N, C-alpha and C positions, 0 to 999 in steps of 0.2 A: 823612174821620176818622183821628185820631192813636192810637201802636201805646196798648196797655195797657203802661203802665211796671212793676205790677205781674209783669205775665209776662215780661218782658222781664228782668228781676231774677232771676227763678226758673230762668230757663234757662242767666244765667250761672253759677249757684249748684250748676251738678253736681256730687257729688264722684265724685273718680279710687278706684273699688275697688283695692286690693290685684295681685287678681287681673288688670286694665288695668297695674300699675307692671312688675308681675311679666313679664309678656307684652311687653311696650315694651323691658326687657331684656334681653329675649332675644330680640327682632328687633334691638336692638343691640348683642348678641353685649357684655355690661357690668354688672357686678353694682355695688351699692350700696357704698358711697358714689359718688355721681356730681356734679359738680363740673359750672357751665356753660358751661364753655371746652371742657372732654371730651366734653361729648353736643352743642356744636354741632362740633366737628372728628370724629365721629363720624359724625354726619349729615349733613356734607359725603360723606367717605369714599363713603358710604352707597350717596346719591341719584349720586354719581361710578359706583360699580356697579351700579345697577341703573339709567340712562336708557336707555329705551325702542331710542333712537336709534343707543345705544353697536352692538347689535344686525348694525346696517346694511351693514359687510361682511364679515361673517361668514361669511357665505352665501349662493349664488348662487341655492337654494332659497327659495322665493318662500313654500309655506307653513311651512317652517322655522322663516322669519324671522318672521311673522307669531306667529306659537308663543313666539316668542325673546320678541318686542317686548310680545306681550300679557301676559308675565311678569315682564317689566322694566317694565312699567306698573303693572300692580299691586302690586311689590315698594313701586313709588315710592309708591304710594298710603300701601301698610302703615310704609312709613319715617315718609313724613311722618304718620300717624297717632300713630305711638308717637314722635316729636320733640314734637307737642305736649302727650301726656300727658307724657313726661317732663320736659319744662323746665316746665313746669305745678307739679308734684311737686316739684320743685327748688325752683321757688322760691315755692312755701309752706313747706317743710324750711325753708329759707336765712330767712325770716318767722316762723318758729315758734321759731326758736331764736337769733334776733337781731330782736324785734319792735319795738327803736327803729329800724330801716334799719340801721344801724353794724355793719360788720364785727368 
């Protein structure tokens, strides 16, 4: 059975709220306006900071290691989600300012 194209298009057209944008900017510790290059640079910095395996040699206590690992996992997911929101917002903002696609 083929997927319903109307449902698929509706799922893509979900709007980004101002609250999501503000939260994502907080996660990235950035303020508007944001360039795509700066966003990608900050994304990579945050992934390095919060990568769960980074905590492997910080402690010999398995319980503490797992707590830090889980925090790193959660923060990595939050950073990734914020990146998706901000990237889409930056792209939409750029398109609205340059509708023909030229800078």
